[in-house]
DOMIKOL-483213 format. One record per residue: chain; x, z, y of N, C-alpha, C in turn; residue number from 1; residue in one letter. Coordinates in nm, 2 decimals. Layout:
% DOMIKOL-483213
chain  nu  nw  nv  cau  caw  cav  cu  cw  cv  n  res
A  X  Z  Y  X  Z  Y  X  Z  Y  NUM  a $
...
% end
This chain:
% DOMIKOL-483213
chain  nu  nw  nv  cau  caw  cav  cu  cw  cv  n  res
A  0.61  -1.21  3.23  0.54  -1.27  3.10  0.66  -1.32  3.02  1  m $
A  0.70  -1.27  2.90  0.80  -1.34  2.83  0.75  -1.42  2.72  2  r $
A  0.79  -1.53  2.71  0.74  -1.65  2.59  0.81  -1.62  2.46  3  r $
A  0.75  -1.57  2.36  0.82  -1.56  2.23  0.78  -1.68  2.13  4  i $
A  0.91  -1.74  2.08  0.88  -1.85  1.97  0.91  -1.77  1.84  5  g $
A  0.79  -1.75  1.76  0.80  -1.69  1.62  0.81  -1.78  1.54  6  a $
A  0.89  -1.81  1.46  0.95  -1.92  1.35  0.84  -1.89  1.23  7  l $
A  0.78  -2.00  1.17  0.73  -1.98  1.05  0.79  -2.11  0.96  8  l $
A  0.84  -2.09  0.82  0.88  -2.18  0.74  0.81  -2.17  0.62  9  f $
A  0.80  -2.26  0.52  0.73  -2.22  0.37  0.80  -2.12  0.32  10  p $
A  0.73  -2.00  0.26  0.80  -1.89  0.20  0.84  -1.77  0.28  11  g $
A  0.79  -1.78  0.42  0.82  -1.68  0.49  0.75  -1.55  0.45  12  f $
A  0.80  -1.44  0.48  0.75  -1.30  0.46  0.64  -1.27  0.55  13  e $
A  0.52  -1.24  0.49  0.40  -1.18  0.59  0.46  -1.10  0.66  14  l $
A  0.47  -0.97  0.64  0.50  -0.86  0.71  0.62  -0.88  0.81  15  l $
A  0.69  -0.94  0.77  0.83  -0.97  0.87  0.77  -1.04  0.99  16  d $
A  0.66  -1.12  0.97  0.59  -1.18  1.11  0.50  -1.08  1.17  17  v $
A  0.40  -1.06  1.09  0.30  -0.99  1.15  0.30  -0.84  1.19  18  f $
A  0.39  -0.78  1.12  0.42  -0.63  1.16  0.46  -0.63  1.30  19  g $
A  0.58  -0.71  1.34  0.65  -0.70  1.45  0.54  -0.77  1.58  20  p $
A  0.46  -0.87  1.52  0.38  -0.93  1.63  0.26  -0.86  1.65  21  m $
A  0.22  -0.77  1.57  0.11  -0.65  1.60  0.16  -0.57  1.72  22  e $
A  0.28  -0.52  1.69  0.34  -0.46  1.79  0.35  -0.51  1.93  23  m $
A  0.41  -0.63  1.94  0.43  -0.70  2.06  0.31  -0.76  2.11  24  i $
A  0.23  -0.82  2.02  0.11  -0.88  2.05  -0.01  -0.77  2.13  25  g $
A  0.02  -0.64  2.13  -0.05  -0.56  2.18  -0.03  -0.56  2.34  26  l $
A  0.07  -0.62  2.38  0.11  -0.60  2.51  0.09  -0.76  2.56  27  l $
A  -0.03  -0.79  2.57  -0.04  -0.94  2.61  -0.04  -0.96  2.76  28  d $
A  -0.02  -0.85  2.84  0.00  -0.89  2.96  0.15  -0.91  3.00  29  e $
A  0.22  -0.88  2.89  0.39  -0.89  2.89  0.44  -0.99  2.81  30  d $
A  0.36  -1.04  2.70  0.42  -1.14  2.60  0.34  -1.23  2.56  31  f $
A  0.35  -1.36  2.54  0.28  -1.45  2.49  0.36  -1.54  2.36  32  h $
A  0.30  -1.53  2.25  0.34  -1.55  2.13  0.30  -1.69  2.07  33  i $
A  0.38  -1.78  2.04  0.36  -1.89  2.00  0.42  -1.91  1.85  34  d $
A  0.33  -1.94  1.75  0.39  -1.96  1.60  0.44  -2.09  1.60  35  l $
A  0.57  -2.12  1.56  0.63  -2.22  1.56  0.69  -2.28  1.43  36  v $
A  0.68  -2.40  1.38  0.72  -2.47  1.26  0.77  -2.60  1.29  37  a $
A  0.82  -2.65  1.18  0.86  -2.79  1.19  0.76  -2.88  1.19  38  q $
A  0.62  -2.85  1.14  0.49  -2.92  1.14  0.39  -2.83  1.19  39  s $
A  0.31  -2.88  1.27  0.18  -2.80  1.31  0.10  -2.80  1.20  40  e $
A  0.01  -2.67  1.21  -0.08  -2.66  1.10  -0.04  -2.53  1.00  41  g $
A  -0.12  -2.51  0.88  -0.08  -2.40  0.80  0.06  -2.40  0.74  42  p $
A  0.11  -2.28  0.74  0.23  -2.29  0.67  0.25  -2.16  0.57  43  v $
A  0.25  -2.19  0.44  0.22  -2.09  0.34  0.33  -1.98  0.35  44  p $
A  0.31  -1.86  0.33  0.39  -1.77  0.33  0.43  -1.73  0.16  45  s $
A  0.53  -1.64  0.15  0.57  -1.59  0.02  0.45  -1.56  -0.05  46  s $
A  0.37  -1.48  0.00  0.22  -1.43  -0.04  0.13  -1.53  -0.07  47  q $
A  0.17  -1.64  -0.03  0.08  -1.77  -0.04  -0.03  -1.78  0.07  48  r $
A  -0.07  -1.67  0.14  -0.13  -1.67  0.23  -0.06  -1.77  0.36  49  l $
A  -0.14  -1.85  0.42  -0.08  -1.94  0.51  -0.11  -1.90  0.67  50  a $
A  -0.04  -1.91  0.74  -0.05  -1.90  0.90  -0.05  -2.02  0.97  51  a $
A  -0.10  -2.05  1.08  -0.14  -2.17  1.14  -0.02  -2.18  1.26  52  h $
A  0.07  -2.27  1.23  0.17  -2.28  1.35  0.10  -2.37  1.45  53  a $
A  0.10  -2.33  1.58  0.03  -2.39  1.70  0.13  -2.49  1.75  54  v $
A  0.26  -2.48  1.73  0.34  -2.58  1.80  0.47  -2.61  1.70  55  t $
A  0.55  -2.72  1.73  0.68  -2.75  1.66  0.76  -2.74  1.72  56  t $
A  0.89  -2.74  1.64  1.03  -2.74  1.69  1.05  -2.86  1.79  57  i $
A  0.97  -2.97  1.76  1.01  -3.08  1.85  0.95  -3.06  1.98  58  d $
A  0.87  -2.93  2.01  0.82  -2.93  2.15  0.91  -2.86  2.24  59  s $
A  1.03  -2.83  2.19  1.12  -2.76  2.28  1.18  -2.64  2.23  60  g $
A  1.29  -2.59  2.31  1.35  -2.48  2.27  1.34  -2.37  2.39  61  t $
A  1.24  -2.40  2.47  1.22  -2.29  2.60  1.17  -2.17  2.58  62  n $
A  1.22  -2.08  2.49  1.15  -1.94  2.46  1.25  -1.83  2.53  63  y $
A  1.16  -1.75  2.60  1.25  -1.63  2.63  1.29  -1.53  2.51  64  d $
A  1.21  -1.53  2.39  1.25  -1.46  2.29  1.23  -1.55  2.17  65  i $
A  1.36  -1.56  2.07  1.33  -1.61  1.95  1.31  -1.49  1.86  66  l $
A  1.22  -1.53  1.76  1.19  -1.44  1.66  1.21  -1.51  1.52  67  f $
A  1.29  -1.46  1.42  1.32  -1.55  1.31  1.28  -1.43  1.19  68  v $
A  1.17  -1.46  1.10  1.17  -1.37  0.98  1.25  -1.42  0.86  69  p $
A  1.24  -1.34  0.75  1.29  -1.38  0.63  1.19  -1.42  0.53  70  g $
A  1.22  -1.41  0.40  1.13  -1.45  0.31  1.20  -1.52  0.19  71  g $
A  1.14  -1.55  0.09  1.18  -1.64  -0.02  1.23  -1.78  0.04  72  k $
A  1.15  -1.82  0.16  1.18  -1.96  0.17  1.32  -1.97  0.24  73  g $
A  1.38  -1.86  0.29  1.54  -1.88  0.34  1.62  -1.93  0.25  74  v $
A  1.62  -1.93  0.13  1.70  -1.99  0.03  1.70  -2.14  0.05  75  r $
A  1.59  -2.20  0.08  1.58  -2.34  0.09  1.63  -2.37  0.24  76  h $
A  1.60  -2.30  0.35  1.60  -2.32  0.49  1.74  -2.32  0.52  77  e $
A  1.82  -2.24  0.47  1.96  -2.24  0.50  2.04  -2.38  0.49  78  i $
A  1.97  -2.47  0.42  2.03  -2.59  0.41  1.95  -2.70  0.47  79  n $
A  1.86  -2.65  0.58  1.79  -2.74  0.65  1.84  -2.73  0.80  80  n $
A  1.92  -2.86  0.82  2.01  -2.86  0.92  1.91  -2.88  1.06  81  q $
A  1.83  -2.94  1.07  1.73  -2.98  1.19  1.67  -2.84  1.23  82  e $
A  1.62  -2.75  1.13  1.59  -2.63  1.15  1.69  -2.54  1.21  83  l $
A  1.82  -2.54  1.16  1.93  -2.46  1.22  1.97  -2.51  1.34  84  l $
A  1.96  -2.63  1.36  1.99  -2.68  1.50  1.90  -2.62  1.62  85  d $
A  1.79  -2.62  1.57  1.69  -2.59  1.67  1.71  -2.44  1.68  86  w $
A  1.74  -2.36  1.59  1.74  -2.19  1.59  1.88  -2.18  1.68  87  i $
A  1.96  -2.24  1.67  2.10  -2.22  1.75  2.07  -2.26  1.89  88  r $
A  2.02  -2.36  1.94  1.99  -2.40  2.06  1.87  -2.31  2.12  89  e $
A  1.79  -2.28  2.05  1.66  -2.19  2.11  1.74  -2.04  2.14  90  t $
A  1.80  -1.99  2.04  1.88  -1.85  2.07  1.96  -1.88  2.19  91  s $
A  2.04  -1.98  2.21  2.15  -1.99  2.31  2.07  -1.99  2.43  92  e $
A  1.93  -2.06  2.46  1.86  -2.03  2.56  1.78  -1.92  2.58  93  n $
A  1.76  -1.84  2.48  1.67  -1.71  2.50  1.74  -1.60  2.55  94  a $
A  1.66  -1.52  2.62  1.72  -1.39  2.68  1.75  -1.28  2.55  95  e $
A  1.65  -1.28  2.43  1.69  -1.20  2.33  1.63  -1.30  2.20  96  y $
A  1.72  -1.26  2.09  1.67  -1.31  1.95  1.68  -1.21  1.86  97  t $
A  1.56  -1.21  1.77  1.52  -1.12  1.68  1.50  -1.16  1.56  98  l $
A  1.57  -1.08  1.45  1.55  -1.13  1.31  1.49  -1.03  1.23  99  s $
A  1.43  -1.05  1.12  1.37  -0.95  1.03  1.42  -0.98  0.89  100  v $
A  1.48  -0.88  0.81  1.52  -0.92  0.68  1.62  -1.04  0.66  101  c $
A  1.61  -1.12  0.57  1.71  -1.23  0.56  1.70  -1.33  0.66  102  t $
A  1.60  -1.32  0.76  1.61  -1.42  0.88  1.73  -1.40  0.96  103  g $
A  1.81  -1.28  0.94  1.94  -1.29  1.00  2.05  -1.40  0.92  104  s $
A  2.04  -1.42  0.82  2.10  -1.53  0.74  2.07  -1.67  0.81  105  l $
A  1.96  -1.68  0.86  1.92  -1.82  0.92  2.01  -1.83  1.05  106  l $
A  2.02  -1.71  1.11  2.10  -1.70  1.24  2.25  -1.71  1.21  107  l $
A  2.29  -1.65  1.12  2.44  -1.67  1.08  2.46  -1.79  1.05  108  a $
A  2.39  -1.87  0.99  2.43  -2.02  0.91  2.44  -2.10  1.05  109  k $
A  2.39  -2.06  1.18  2.42  -2.16  1.28  2.55  -2.11  1.37  110  t $
A  2.59  -2.00  1.32  2.74  -1.98  1.38  2.71  -1.86  1.49  111  g $
A  2.57  -1.85  1.54  2.56  -1.76  1.67  2.61  -1.62  1.63  112  i $
A  2.59  -1.57  1.51  2.62  -1.43  1.47  2.78  -1.40  1.44  113  l $
A  2.87  -1.51  1.45  3.00  -1.47  1.41  3.05  -1.39  1.50  114  n $
A  3.13  -1.29  1.45  3.21  -1.19  1.50  3.10  -1.08  1.57  115  g $
A  2.97  -1.07  1.54  2.89  -0.99  1.58  2.83  -0.90  1.47  116  r $
A  2.78  -0.78  1.50  2.73  -0.68  1.41  2.58  -0.74  1.39  117  r $
A  2.54  -0.71  1.26  2.41  -0.73  1.23  2.37  -0.67  1.08  118  a $
A  2.25  -0.69  1.06  2.20  -0.63  0.92  2.10  -0.72  0.86  119  t $
A  2.06  -0.67  0.74  1.96  -0.77  0.69  1.90  -0.69  0.55  120  t $
A  1.83  -0.73  0.48  1.75  -0.69  0.36  1.85  -0.61  0.26  121  n $
A  1.85  -0.48  0.24  1.95  -0.43  0.15  1.95  -0.48  0.00  122  k $
A  1.83  -0.52  -0.04  1.82  -0.57  -0.18  1.87  -0.70  -0.17  123  a $
A  1.90  -0.80  -0.07  1.97  -0.90  -0.08  2.10  -0.93  -0.01  124  a $
A  2.15  -0.79  0.05  2.26  -0.78  0.11  2.39  -0.87  0.07  125  f $
A  2.45  -0.83  -0.06  2.53  -0.88  -0.11  2.53  -1.05  -0.11  126  s $
A  2.42  -1.10  -0.14  2.40  -1.25  -0.12  2.42  -1.31  0.01  127  w $
A  2.35  -1.23  0.12  2.35  -1.28  0.25  2.51  -1.27  0.30  128  v $
A  2.58  -1.16  0.25  2.71  -1.16  0.30  2.81  -1.26  0.24  129  v $
A  2.78  -1.29  0.11  2.86  -1.42  0.06  2.83  -1.54  0.13  130  d $
A  2.70  -1.57  0.19  2.64  -1.68  0.24  2.73  -1.68  0.40  131  q $
A  2.76  -1.57  0.47  2.79  -1.58  0.59  2.90  -1.46  0.61  132  a $
A  3.03  -1.49  0.57  3.14  -1.37  0.58  3.18  -1.36  0.72  133  p $
A  3.17  -1.45  0.82  3.22  -1.41  0.94  3.13  -1.33  1.05  134  n $
A  3.03  -1.27  0.98  2.95  -1.18  1.05  2.99  -1.04  1.02  135  v $
A  2.98  -0.95  1.10  3.01  -0.81  1.07  2.90  -0.73  1.04  136  e $
A  2.86  -0.74  0.90  2.76  -0.70  0.82  2.75  -0.54  0.83  137  w $
A  2.65  -0.47  0.88  2.64  -0.34  0.88  2.54  -0.30  0.77  138  v $
A  2.62  -0.22  0.66  2.56  -0.20  0.54  2.43  -0.08  0.57  139  r $
A  2.47  0.04  0.64  2.34  0.11  0.66  2.27  0.11  0.81  140  k $
A  2.18  0.06  0.82  2.11  0.05  0.95  1.96  0.02  0.92  141  a $
A  1.88  0.07  0.98  1.75  0.01  1.01  1.73  -0.11  1.08  142  r $
A  1.80  -0.10  1.20  1.82  -0.23  1.25  1.97  -0.22  1.35  143  w $
A  2.01  -0.34  1.39  2.13  -0.32  1.48  2.09  -0.42  1.58  144  v $
A  2.16  -0.37  1.71  2.17  -0.45  1.82  2.31  -0.48  1.86  145  e $
A  2.34  -0.59  1.89  2.47  -0.66  1.95  2.43  -0.77  2.05  146  d $
A  2.46  -0.72  2.18  2.40  -0.81  2.29  2.27  -0.83  2.29  147  g $
A  2.26  -0.98  2.30  2.10  -1.02  2.30  2.05  -1.04  2.16  148  p $
A  2.12  -0.99  2.04  2.06  -1.00  1.91  2.03  -0.86  1.88  149  f $
A  1.89  -0.84  1.80  1.85  -0.74  1.72  1.82  -0.78  1.60  150  m $
A  1.88  -0.73  1.49  1.85  -0.79  1.35  1.82  -0.65  1.27  151  t $
A  1.69  -0.67  1.19  1.66  -0.56  1.10  1.68  -0.57  0.96  152  s $
A  1.68  -0.46  0.90  1.67  -0.47  0.76  1.54  -0.52  0.70  153  s $
A  1.50  -0.49  0.57  1.40  -0.58  0.51  1.26  -0.52  0.56  154  g $
A  1.16  -0.62  0.57  1.03  -0.64  0.58  0.97  -0.52  0.69  155  v $
A  0.94  -0.40  0.65  0.88  -0.30  0.72  0.97  -0.27  0.83  156  s $
A  1.08  -0.27  0.81  1.20  -0.23  0.93  1.18  -0.32  1.06  157  a $
A  1.12  -0.43  1.04  1.09  -0.53  1.15  0.99  -0.45  1.24  158  g $
A  0.90  -0.36  1.21  0.83  -0.31  1.30  0.89  -0.19  1.37  159  m $
A  0.98  -0.13  1.32  1.08  -0.05  1.39  1.15  -0.10  1.50  160  d $
A  1.23  -0.23  1.46  1.31  -0.31  1.55  1.21  -0.33  1.66  161  m $
A  1.09  -0.39  1.63  1.00  -0.45  1.74  0.96  -0.33  1.84  162  a $
A  0.94  -0.21  1.80  0.93  -0.10  1.90  1.05  -0.08  1.95  163  l $
A  1.17  -0.09  1.90  1.29  -0.07  1.98  1.30  -0.16  2.07  164  g $
A  1.26  -0.29  2.05  1.27  -0.40  2.14  1.16  -0.37  2.25  165  a $
A  1.05  -0.33  2.23  0.96  -0.31  2.34  1.03  -0.19  2.43  166  i $
A  1.08  -0.09  2.38  1.17  0.00  2.46  1.28  -0.03  2.53  167  a $
A  1.35  -0.14  2.49  1.45  -0.18  2.55  1.40  -0.28  2.68  168  k $
A  1.28  -0.36  2.64  1.24  -0.47  2.76  1.15  -0.40  2.84  169  m $
A  1.07  -0.30  2.79  0.99  -0.21  2.88  1.03  -0.08  2.89  170  k $
A  0.98  0.00  2.83  1.02  0.17  2.81  0.99  0.22  2.70  171  d $
A  1.06  0.34  2.69  1.03  0.42  2.57  0.89  0.47  2.55  172  i $
A  0.80  0.50  2.67  0.67  0.53  2.68  0.59  0.44  2.63  173  e $
A  0.61  0.30  2.68  0.54  0.20  2.62  0.55  0.18  2.47  174  t $
A  0.66  0.18  2.43  0.70  0.17  2.28  0.60  0.28  2.20  175  a $
A  0.62  0.40  2.26  0.53  0.51  2.19  0.40  0.49  2.18  176  e $
A  0.34  0.44  2.29  0.21  0.42  2.31  0.15  0.32  2.20  177  k $
A  0.23  0.20  2.19  0.20  0.10  2.10  0.17  0.15  1.93  178  v $
A  0.31  0.23  1.92  0.30  0.31  1.79  0.18  0.40  1.77  179  a $
A  0.15  0.46  1.86  0.02  0.55  1.85  -0.10  0.45  1.83  180  e $
A  -0.12  0.36  1.90  -0.23  0.28  1.91  -0.23  0.20  1.74  181  i $
A  -0.14  0.19  1.70  -0.12  0.12  1.56  -0.11  0.26  1.44  182  c $
A  -0.12  0.37  1.49  -0.12  0.48  1.39  0.00  0.46  1.31  183  e $
A  0.11  0.43  1.37  0.22  0.39  1.29  0.33  0.49  1.34  184  y $
A  0.43  0.55  1.24  0.53  0.67  1.25  0.63  0.58  1.27  185  t $
A  0.69  0.57  1.38  0.81  0.50  1.41  0.95  0.56  1.41  186  w $
A  1.02  0.48  1.31  1.16  0.55  1.28  1.25  0.48  1.39  187  h $
A  1.26  0.57  1.49  1.33  0.52  1.63  1.49  0.54  1.61  188  r $
A  1.53  0.59  1.52  1.67  0.61  1.47  1.71  0.49  1.42  189  d $
A  1.79  0.39  1.48  1.81  0.27  1.42  1.93  0.28  1.29  190  s $
A  1.97  0.41  1.30  2.08  0.43  1.17  2.00  0.49  1.05  191  h $
A  1.87  0.50  1.04  1.80  0.57  0.94  1.76  0.45  0.86  192  w $
A  1.83  0.47  0.72  1.82  0.36  0.63  1.84  0.42  0.48  193  d $
A  1.74  0.46  0.41  1.76  0.52  0.30  1.78  0.43  0.19  194  p $
A  1.75  0.29  0.23  1.75  0.19  0.13  1.89  0.14  0.10  195  f $
A  1.99  0.16  0.20  2.13  0.12  0.18  2.17  0.20  0.05  196  a $
A  2.15  0.33  0.04  2.20  0.41  -0.08  2.11  0.37  -0.20  197  k $
A  1.98  0.34  -0.20  1.93  0.31  -0.31  1.99  0.18  -0.38  198  i $
A  2.04  0.09  -0.29  2.10  -0.02  -0.33  2.24  -0.02  -0.35  199  h $
A  2.30  0.08  -0.34  2.45  0.10  -0.36  2.54  0.06  -0.28  200  g $
A  2.47  0.05  -0.14  2.58  0.00  -0.03  2.64  0.10  0.03  201  l $
A  2.61  0.22  0.02  2.69  0.34  0.08  2.70  0.46  -0.03  202  v $
% end
């Protein structure tokens, strides 16, 4: 049983969190998910729908998997040193660290992605790169794996990455079964990324 700390912050992107957690959460004998925030209780998303954080960052950093979403709130949280310190320490203790969209910038701001390959939302790519120049940002990728880190492109890409993570931690057959249950067409090629061209990155 791997314990996942899925981070919430005001202005997080709904699908960044609940797309991947739909996939992973189906395997409830293998994964336990905690929604974590700075304060327990409802946390408003970018879409104004709130999710309930069941625990806080003060409860510790003992997670097997750290999951960090993106969203409009990232622009504020990159200056939240308390949260960045928790992300860094939790990631250092974790077996895997996953991010979706601009969540990779929160990882990068802690320094843990320095010298590593990562990707992010292609619409926000230039802004993210300017904020964290010491990361080897991959322009064309649905998601990127580098050691214990898996970072995905924007929003829906997180579901493809989550299935890739399931394949890595379990097996390809389990990932395929989860995609089937969700009636989801899995883009299993991590290099598939038509949005990099749309946004002029390649």
